[in-house]
C-alpha positions as CSV (number, residue, x, y, z in Angstrom):
1,X,-18.7,24.0,16.2
2,X,-16.3,26.2,18.1
3,X,-13.0,27.7,16.8
4,X,-11.2,25.2,18.7
5,X,-12.7,22.4,16.8
6,X,-11.9,24.2,13.5
7,X,-8.2,24.1,14.1
8,X,-8.1,20.5,14.7
9,X,-10.5,18.8,11.8
10,X,-9.0,19.9,8.6
11,X,-11.2,20.8,5.4
12,X,-9.3,18.9,2.6
13,X,-12.2,19.9,0.0
14,X,-10.8,23.2,-0.6
15,X,-7.5,24.7,-1.8
16,X,-4.8,23.7,-3.8
17,X,-5.1,19.7,-4.5
18,X,-1.3,19.0,-4.7
19,X,-0.4,21.3,-1.6
20,X,-2.7,20.0,0.7
21,X,-1.8,16.3,-0.6
22,X,1.8,16.9,0.4
23,X,1.1,18.7,3.5
24,X,-1.0,16.2,4.7
25,X,1.2,13.3,3.5
26,X,4.4,14.7,4.8
27,X,3.9,13.9,8.5
28,X,2.6,10.2,7.3
29,X,5.8,10.0,5.4
30,X,7.7,10.9,8.5
31,X,5.6,8.5,10.4
32,X,6.5,5.6,7.9
33,X,10.0,6.8,7.7
34,X,10.5,6.3,11.2
35,X,8.7,3.2,11.5
36,X,10.9,1.9,8.5
37,X,13.8,3.0,10.3
38,X,12.9,0.8,13.2
39,X,12.1,-2.3,10.9
40,X,15.6,-1.9,9.4
41,X,17.3,-1.0,12.8
42,X,15.3,-4.1,14.0
43,X,17.0,-6.3,11.3
44,X,20.4,-4.9,11.4
45,X,20.6,-5.5,15.5
46,X,19.1,-8.8,14.9
47,X,21.5,-9.5,11.9
48,X,24.5,-8.4,13.8
49,X,24.1,-9.8,17.1
50,X,22.0,-13.0,16.3
51,X,22.9,-13.8,12.5
52,X,21.0,-15.2,9.8
53,X,19.1,-17.5,12.0
54,X,17.7,-14.5,13.8
55,X,16.9,-12.5,10.6
56,X,14.8,-15.6,9.3
57,X,13.2,-15.8,12.8
58,X,11.8,-12.3,12.5
59,X,11.0,-12.7,8.7
60,X,8.9,-16.0,9.2
61,X,7.4,-14.8,12.2
62,X,6.3,-11.6,10.9
63,X,4.4,-13.2,8.1
64,X,2.4,-14.8,10.5
65,X,2.0,-11.9,12.8
66,X,0.9,-9.3,9.7
67,X,-1.6,-11.7,8.7
68,X,-3.7,-11.3,12.1
69,X,-2.7,-7.5,12.3
70,X,-3.9,-7.0,8.7
71,X,-7.2,-8.5,9.5
72,X,-7.9,-6.1,12.4
73,X,-6.6,-3.1,10.7
74,X,-9.0,-3.4,7.8
75,X,-11.7,-2.1,10.4
76,X,-9.3,0.7,11.3
77,X,-9.2,1.9,7.5
78,X,-13.1,1.5,7.5
79,X,-13.2,3.8,10.7
80,X,-10.9,6.5,8.6
81,X,-13.3,6.2,5.6
82,X,-16.7,6.7,7.7
83,X,-14.9,9.4,9.6
84,X,-13.6,11.5,6.5
85,X,-16.9,11.0,4.9
86,X,-18.9,12.5,8.0
87,X,-16.5,15.2,8.0
88,X,-16.8,16.1,4.6
89,X,-20.5,15.9,4.7
90,X,-20.6,18.4,7.6
91,X,-22.0,15.7,9.9
92,X,-19.7,16.6,12.8
93,X,-22.4,16.0,15.5
94,X,-22.6,12.6,14.6
95,X,-18.9,11.7,15.4
96,X,-19.1,10.9,19.0
97,X,-21.1,7.7,18.2
98,X,-18.8,6.9,15.4
99,X,-15.6,7.3,17.5
100,X,-16.9,5.3,20.5
101,X,-18.2,2.5,18.2
102,X,-14.7,2.3,16.7
103,X,-13.0,1.8,20.0
104,X,-15.3,-0.8,21.1
105,X,-15.4,-2.8,17.9
106,X,-11.5,-2.7,17.3
107,X,-11.2,-3.8,20.9
108,X,-13.3,-6.9,20.4
109,X,-11.5,-7.8,17.2
110,X,-8.3,-7.6,18.9
111,X,-9.5,-10.0,21.6
112,X,-10.6,-12.6,18.9
113,X,-7.4,-12.3,16.6
114,X,-5.3,-12.3,19.7
115,X,-6.8,-16.0,20.6
116,X,-6.7,-17.2,17.0
117,X,-2.9,-16.4,16.5
118,X,-1.9,-18.1,19.8
119,X,-4.0,-21.3,18.5
120,X,-2.5,-21.1,14.8
121,X,0.9,-20.0,15.4
122,X,2.7,-23.4,15.1
123,X,0.6,-24.6,12.5
124,X,1.1,-21.7,10.5
125,X,4.8,-22.1,11.0
126,X,4.7,-25.8,9.9
127,X,3.0,-24.5,6.5
128,X,5.5,-21.9,5.9
129,X,8.4,-24.5,6.3
130,X,10.4,-22.2,8.5
131,X,13.9,-23.2,8.6
132,X,15.0,-25.6,11.3
133,X,17.2,-22.8,13.0
134,X,14.4,-20.3,13.0
135,X,11.5,-22.3,14.1
136,X,12.0,-21.3,18.1
137,X,12.6,-17.9,17.4
138,X,9.9,-17.3,14.9
139,X,7.4,-19.0,17.6
140,X,8.7,-16.7,20.4
141,X,8.3,-13.6,18.3
142,X,4.7,-14.3,17.4
143,X,3.4,-15.2,20.6
144,X,5.1,-12.1,22.5
145,X,3.7,-9.8,19.6
146,X,0.4,-11.5,19.6
147,X,0.0,-10.8,23.4
148,X,0.5,-7.0,22.6
149,X,-2.1,-7.2,19.3
150,X,-4.5,-5.0,21.1
151,X,-2.2,-2.2,21.6
152,X,-1.4,-2.2,17.6
153,X,-5.1,-2.2,16.5
154,X,-6.4,0.4,18.8
155,X,-3.5,2.8,18.2
156,X,-3.8,2.2,14.4
157,X,-7.6,2.8,15.1
158,X,-6.9,6.3,16.9
159,X,-4.5,7.3,14.0
160,X,-7.4,6.4,11.4
161,X,-9.6,8.7,13.4
162,X,-7.3,11.5,13.5
163,X,-6.4,11.5,9.7
164,X,-10.0,11.1,8.6
165,X,-10.3,14.6,10.5
166,X,-7.5,15.8,8.3
167,X,-5.0,15.4,11.1
168,X,-1.7,13.7,10.2
169,X,0.7,15.4,12.7
170,X,0.0,14.0,15.8
171,X,0.0,10.4,14.5
172,X,3.5,11.1,13.6
173,X,4.6,12.3,16.9
174,X,3.3,9.2,18.6
175,X,4.9,7.2,16.1
176,X,8.3,9.2,16.4
177,X,8.0,8.7,20.4
178,X,7.2,5.0,19.9
179,X,10.1,4.4,17.4
180,X,12.9,5.8,19.5
181,X,11.7,3.8,22.6
182,X,11.5,0.4,20.3
183,X,15.2,1.1,19.0
184,X,16.5,1.9,22.6
185,X,14.5,-1.4,24.0
186,X,15.8,-3.4,21.0
187,X,19.5,-2.6,21.9
188,X,19.1,-3.4,25.4
189,X,17.3,-6.7,25.1
190,X,19.0,-8.1,21.9
191,X,22.5,-6.6,22.4
192,X,22.8,-6.5,26.1
193,X,20.6,-9.1,27.2
194,X,20.7,-11.4,24.5
195,X,17.0,-12.1,24.1
196,X,17.2,-12.8,20.4
197,X,13.5,-12.7,18.3
198,X,11.6,-12.6,21.8
199,X,13.2,-9.4,22.7
200,X,12.6,-7.5,19.3
201,X,8.9,-8.8,19.8
202,X,8.9,-7.6,23.4
203,X,10.3,-4.1,22.4
204,X,7.8,-4.0,19.9
205,X,5.1,-4.5,22.2
206,X,6.1,-2.3,25.0
207,X,6.8,0.7,22.7
208,X,3.3,0.4,20.8
209,X,1.7,0.3,24.1
210,X,3.1,3.5,25.2
211,X,2.2,5.1,21.6
212,X,-1.3,4.1,22.2
213,X,-1.3,5.6,25.9
214,X,-0.2,8.8,24.5
215,X,-2.5,9.0,21.7
216,X,-5.6,8.3,23.8
217,X,-4.5,11.2,26.2
218,X,-4.4,13.5,23.6
219,X,-7.7,12.4,22.2
220,X,-9.1,12.9,25.9
221,X,-7.7,16.2,26.4
222,X,-9.3,17.4,23.2
223,X,-12.2,15.5,23.4
224,X,-14.5,18.7,22.8
225,X,-12.8,19.6,19.7
226,X,-12.9,16.0,18.5
227,X,-16.7,15.6,19.3
228,X,-16.0,12.6,21.5
229,X,-17.1,13.0,25.0
230,X,-15.5,9.7,26.6
231,X,-18.2,8.8,28.6
232,X,-18.7,4.9,29.1
233,X,-22.4,5.0,27.3
234,X,-20.5,6.4,24.3
235,X,-18.7,3.3,23.8
236,X,-21.6,1.3,23.2
237,X,-21.6,0.0,19.5
238,X,-24.0,2.0,17.1
239,X,-25.8,-0.9,15.2
240,X,-25.9,1.3,12.1
241,X,-22.3,2.1,12.2
242,X,-21.4,-1.3,13.0
243,X,-23.2,-2.4,9.9
244,X,-21.2,0.2,7.6
245,X,-18.0,-0.8,9.4
246,X,-18.7,-4.4,8.6
247,X,-19.6,-3.7,5.0
248,X,-16.2,-1.9,4.6
249,X,-14.2,-3.5,6.9
250,X,-14.6,-7.2,5.8
251,X,-13.7,-6.6,2.1
252,X,-10.7,-4.4,3.4
253,X,-9.7,-7.0,5.6
254,X,-10.0,-9.9,2.8
255,X,-7.9,-7.7,0.7
256,X,-5.0,-7.0,3.0
257,X,-5.1,-10.6,4.5
258,X,-5.3,-12.0,0.9
259,X,-1.9,-10.4,0.0
260,X,-0.5,-11.4,3.4
261,X,-1.6,-15.1,2.8
262,X,-0.1,-15.3,-0.8
263,X,3.0,-13.6,0.7
264,X,3.1,-16.5,3.4
265,X,2.2,-19.0,0.2
266,X,5.3,-17.5,-1.3
267,X,7.6,-17.4,1.9
268,X,6.4,-21.6,2.4
269,X,8.5,-22.1,-1.1
270,X,11.3,-19.7,-0.4
271,X,12.0,-21.0,3.2
272,X,12.5,-24.7,1.9
273,X,15.7,-23.0,0.2
274,X,17.3,-22.6,3.5
275,X,18.1,-19.9,6.0
276,X,19.9,-17.5,3.4
277,X,17.1,-17.6,1.2
278,X,14.9,-16.6,4.0
279,X,17.3,-13.9,5.0
280,X,17.6,-12.5,1.7
281,X,13.8,-12.3,1.3
282,X,13.2,-10.9,4.7
283,X,15.6,-7.9,4.0
284,X,14.0,-7.4,0.5
285,X,10.7,-7.2,2.3
286,X,12.2,-4.4,4.6
287,X,13.3,-2.6,1.5
288,X,10.1,-2.8,-0.2
289,X,8.8,-1.0,3.1
290,X,11.1,1.7,2.5
291,X,9.7,2.0,-1.0
292,X,6.4,2.0,0.5
293,X,7.2,5.0,2.7
294,X,5.9,7.5,-0.2
295,X,3.4,5.2,-1.7
296,X,1.5,4.5,1.5
297,X,1.8,8.1,2.9
298,X,0.5,9.3,-0.5
299,X,-2.4,6.6,-0.4
300,X,-3.4,7.5,3.1
301,X,-3.3,11.2,2.2
302,X,-5.5,10.7,-1.1
303,X,-8.0,8.5,0.9
304,X,-8.6,11.2,3.4
305,X,-9.2,14.0,0.8
306,X,-11.3,11.8,-1.5
307,X,-13.4,10.7,1.7
308,X,-14.1,14.2,2.4
309,X,-14.5,15.4,-1.3
310,X,-16.6,12.5,-1.9
311,X,-19.0,13.5,1.1
312,X,-18.9,16.9,-0.2
313,X,-19.8,15.7,-3.9
314,X,-16.6,17.5,-5.4
315,X,-15.7,14.7,-7.9
316,X,-13.3,16.7,-10.0
317,X,-10.9,17.3,-7.1
318,X,-10.8,13.6,-6.9
319,X,-9.8,13.0,-10.3
320,X,-6.9,15.3,-9.7
321,X,-6.1,13.7,-6.5
322,X,-5.6,10.6,-8.2
323,X,-3.2,11.6,-11.0
324,X,-0.8,13.7,-8.6
325,X,-0.3,10.7,-6.4
326,X,0.7,8.6,-9.2
327,X,2.9,11.2,-10.3
328,X,4.9,11.8,-6.9
329,X,5.0,7.9,-6.3
330,X,6.4,7.2,-10.0
331,X,9.4,9.6,-9.4
332,X,10.2,8.1,-6.2
333,X,10.4,4.6,-6.9
334,X,12.2,5.0,-9.9
335,X,15.2,6.9,-8.2
336,X,14.7,4.0,-5.4
337,X,14.9,1.3,-8.2
338,X,18.2,2.7,-9.8
339,X,20.0,2.5,-6.6
340,X,19.0,-1.1,-5.5
341,X,19.9,-2.1,-9.2
342,X,23.4,0.0,-9.1
343,X,24.6,-1.4,-5.5
344,X,22.7,-4.4,-4.2
345,X,25.3,-5.6,-2.2
346,X,26.0,-2.1,-0.4
347,X,22.3,-2.2,0.4
348,X,22.0,-5.8,1.7
349,X,25.4,-5.4,3.5
350,X,23.7,-3.0,5.8
351,X,21.6,-5.7,7.2
352,X,24.2,-8.8,7.0
353,X,27.7,-9.4,6.0
354,X,27.2,-13.2,5.2
355,X,28.9,-13.7,1.9
356,X,26.2,-15.9,0.6
357,X,23.6,-13.2,1.6
358,X,25.5,-10.8,-0.3
359,X,26.0,-13.0,-3.3
360,X,22.0,-13.7,-3.5
361,X,21.1,-10.0,-3.2
362,X,22.5,-9.6,-6.7
363,X,20.0,-11.9,-7.8
364,X,17.2,-10.1,-6.0
365,X,17.9,-6.5,-7.0
366,X,15.6,-6.8,-10.1
367,X,13.0,-8.2,-8.3
368,X,13.0,-5.1,-6.0
369,X,12.9,-2.7,-8.7
370,X,9.8,-4.3,-10.3
371,X,8.0,-4.5,-7.0
372,X,9.0,-0.8,-6.5
373,X,7.3,0.2,-9.8
374,X,4.1,-1.4,-8.9
375,X,3.8,0.5,-5.8
376,X,3.4,3.7,-7.9
377,X,0.6,1.9,-9.4
378,X,-1.1,0.5,-6.4
379,X,-1.0,3.5,-4.5
380,X,-3.4,5.9,-6.1
381,X,-5.5,2.8,-6.6
382,X,-6.0,2.1,-2.9
383,X,-6.5,5.5,-2.2
384,X,-9.4,5.8,-4.6
385,X,-11.2,2.9,-3.3
386,X,-10.5,3.4,0.2
387,X,-11.6,7.1,0.0
388,X,-14.8,6.0,-1.8
389,X,-15.4,3.3,0.7
390,X,-15.7,0.7,-2.3
391,X,-15.9,-2.5,-0.2
392,X,-16.8,-4.7,-3.4
393,X,-13.8,-3.4,-5.2
394,X,-11.5,-3.8,-2.0
395,X,-12.7,-7.4,-2.2
396,X,-12.1,-7.9,-6.0
397,X,-8.5,-6.6,-5.8
398,X,-7.7,-8.7,-2.8
399,X,-8.8,-11.9,-4.8
400,X,-7.0,-10.7,-7.9
401,X,-3.7,-9.5,-6.6
402,X,-3.6,-12.0,-3.7
403,X,-4.6,-15.4,-4.9
404,X,-5.2,-15.0,-8.7
405,X,-1.9,-13.4,-9.5
406,X,0.7,-13.7,-6.7
407,X,-0.4,-17.5,-6.1
408,X,-1.0,-18.2,-9.5
409,X,2.2,-16.6,-10.8
410,X,4.5,-17.8,-8.2
411,X,3.4,-21.3,-8.7
412,X,3.5,-21.2,-12.6
413,X,7.0,-19.6,-12.5
414,X,8.7,-21.1,-9.5
415,X,7.0,-24.5,-9.7
416,X,5.6,-25.5,-13.4
417,X,8.6,-23.4,-15.3
418,X,11.0,-24.6,-12.9
419,X,12.8,-21.2,-12.2
420,X,13.2,-21.9,-8.5
421,X,13.3,-19.2,-6.0
422,X,13.8,-16.7,-8.5
423,X,10.4,-17.7,-10.0
424,X,8.7,-17.4,-6.8
425,X,10.5,-13.6,-6.6
426,X,9.3,-12.5,-9.7
427,X,5.8,-14.1,-9.6
428,X,5.4,-12.0,-6.5
429,X,6.8,-8.8,-7.9
430,X,4.5,-8.7,-10.9
431,X,1.8,-9.6,-8.8
432,X,1.7,-6.0,-7.3
433,X,0.5,-4.5,-10.5
434,X,-2.7,-6.5,-9.9
435,X,-4.5,-3.1,-8.4
436,X,-3.7,-1.3,-11.6
437,X,-5.3,-3.6,-13.5
438,X,-8.4,-3.5,-11.7
439,X,-8.8,-0.1,-10.5
440,X,-7.2,2.1,-13.4
441,X,-9.8,0.8,-15.9
442,X,-12.4,1.6,-13.3
443,X,-11.2,5.1,-12.5
444,X,-10.9,5.9,-16.2
445,X,-14.5,4.9,-17.0
446,X,-16.0,7.5,-14.5
447,X,-18.1,4.8,-13.0
448,X,-16.9,5.7,-9.4
449,X,-18.8,8.8,-9.8
450,X,-21.9,7.0,-9.1
451,X,-21.3,5.4,-5.9
452,X,-23.3,6.6,-2.7
453,X,-21.4,7.8,0.3
454,X,-21.1,6.3,3.6
455,X,-20.6,3.0,2.7
């Protein structure tokens, strides 16, 4: 392997665990911060220029879109697992067929999901009980974003490849460029051209397409260092790798889509309370995305380190990574929880000045704090099982967190106990601790040490 290759593929199996985790996570944090800044700017622009109905349209439409997007992203996550374990085991000469298989597999998945989302958009909006004022905008948002779904999935796949190799800086750069373009296009299409929710979706599709183009150009220019030659025959799927990706990707897709399905179940009840409740819940989800900036960054960082260390057989280092991630996440979400509890109206007022929305924000603040604290448990849990490539655990977590806890608790509190909208909110918040209920005992038992690498 050339010296140039060594500078692009970063070894996470040696050196200070905390330092490397934070160094790797920092660009991801910036990426997530930029993405969250865009999502919040998107909501601010929609809320100011379209109103509560616009906020509800983007919120409801986003629920449907995320379901299909997360199905495809499960395979991108599987790709990061395979790449990181191959790098950790020193099998870099086999990366060409791994990367080519990822490109082609995710492309096919994107086509399938695009067709499904076009067919199911209207039925899903009906199931979600979208407020009448928001139905048209939500439909426009879904159909437009769906047309660009391949851009989103392929970009996430390229980012997963880079992160699996230990490179978190370049995905951040591509996200930064896409975010700036997205915000500019939002202002153009929503504030100036008055295109509403459709304009927000079109801005998202165009910016993600540009991010994908830039990331592929970078990968192509450095193809020798990344061990991928971009020849047509290299895009032919390798049966063995496809098998590993299916074993890893389907459970991850089920896990993530189960969370999304359960969130859609909750939304179907929340939306019956009207456009104000839907808008408050939508803002609350954007605030959760803010809390996830550190949690998801540390999760991805630890998954890359754990994947490489497991491929290299360094289990003690995995244990250190798990606890360091938990500590960093806990401190961050505690500070954020205190902020939302003390100043709920000020925070929600950034998105919408509707008096009813601000009044309801006081009820939502404790829900947000409980949800945030759950992320501190969720982050190291996901980092561990994704790094290990534990497909069965991913499936178990999806069932427990998504279906048993979130749907069960929201129905119990909201319907059976008659707590109404607060019951749906609190049930969903408590369900976020499901990851810890499954993974923490598994981690403490040490059974994970007996897993076989490479799926």
